[in-house]
C-alpha positions, 0 to 999 in steps of 0.5 A, spaced: 649 778 197 642 775 195 639 768 193 634 769 188 629 763 188 625 762 181 618 759 183 614 756 177 610 750 175 614 750 169 621 746 167 627 750 169 629 750 162 623 755 160 626 760 164 634 759 164 634 765 160 632 769 166 636 765 171 642 767 166 640 774 166 639 774 174 646 772 175 649 778 171 646 782 177 652 784 182 649 783 188 646 776 186 650 770 189 646 765 186 639 763 183 635 757 185 630 754 181 624 751 185 618 747 181 612 748 184 608 741 185 602 738 189 608 737 194 607 744 197 612 742 203 618 743 198 615 749 196 615 752 203 622 750 205 625 753 199 621 759 199 624 760 206 631 759 204 631 765 199 632 772 200 628 774 194 623 771 190 620 771 183 614 767 181 615 765 173 609 763 169 609 762 161 603 763 157 605 756 154 600 753 159 595 756 155 593 762 158 595 767 163 592 765 170 596 767 175 591 769 181 584 772 182 581 768 176 578 761 175 583 755 175 589 760 177 595 756 178 599 761 184 594 764 189 597 760 195 604 761 193 604 768 191 601 769 198 606 765 201 612 768 198 609 775 200 608 773 207 615 770 207 619 776 203 614 782 203 612 785 197 618 789 196 622 782 195 617 779 190 616 779 183 612 776 178 614 774 171 610 772 165 613 769 159 611 767 152 606 772 151 604 775 144 605 782 147 609 785 153 607 792 152 604 797 158 597 796 155 598 788 156 601 789 163 595 794 165 590 789 163 593 783 167 593 787 173 586 789 172 584 782 172 589 779 177 590 785 182 593 780 187 599 781 183 600 788 184 598 787 192 603 782 193 609 783 189 613 789 187 612 789 180 610 785 174 615 784 168 612 781 161 616 778 156 613 776 149 616 770 145 619 775 140 623 779 146 626 772 149 628 770 142 632 777 141 636 776 147 641 772 143 643 777 139 640 784 139 635 785 145 630 791 143 630 797 147 624 795 150 627 788 153 633 792 155 629 797 159 625 791 162 631 788 164 634 794 167 628 795 171 628 788 174 635 789 176 634 795 180 628 792 184 633 786 185 639 790 187 634 794 191 632 788 195 631 789 202 634 784 207 629 781 211 630 781 219 632 774 221 626 772 226 629 766 228 635 769 230 631 775 234 627 770 237 633 766 240 636 772 242 630 774 246 629 767 249 636 768 251 635 775 254 629 772 258 633 766 261 638 771 263 633 775 267 629 769 270 636 767 272 637 774 275 631 774 279 631 767 282 638 769 284 636 775 287 630 771 291 634 765 293 640 770 296 634 773 301 
C-alpha cells in the first residue's frame, strides 16, 4: 500500500480535492499533507515517511514559479523528493490555472525543465477543471485524473536502505566473529 505525501506551500484546504481523489485509488493507504515552510527539518522528515510524493503549487500565489525561474519556490524540495523517491515516484501538480491544455503544459516544461527531469509527470488543473469536480467533470479532467491514477498505481517500491544496511552490518559482524573464532582456535 502506498502512502502519498502532498508537499506544498499552500494550505491543505487548497488541495483537499486532490487528497480526496487520491484516496479513491485502490493502492493508496493514506495521504499525508505537508506544508513547506522555512523549517526544512519537517519537510525532510515527512518526505522520508512517504512512498510517493506530489509537489503541489497553485497559481493563486501569483505565478507559476516551481523551479528554474527567478524566485522559484521549490528548487530544493523537488530535488530532494527526487533523491528520496526517484523520478518515477514524484509528480508535480499545478492548480488554479487559466488553462490546463497540452500547450500550457509544454510551455511550462520548456521554461522549467527540472520538472521533467525530476518528476514522472506534470499535471495541470484549471479553476474550471476544479469547479467541475463537484458535478460533471469534463472528459479532459477525467483523462487527467486517470493518468494520475495510473502513475500512482504503478509506483515502484523503493528499497528499504536502512534495513539493507542493517542486514549488511549483521553479515559483516558474523563474518568478523567467524574470522576471530578461527584465528583464536589456532
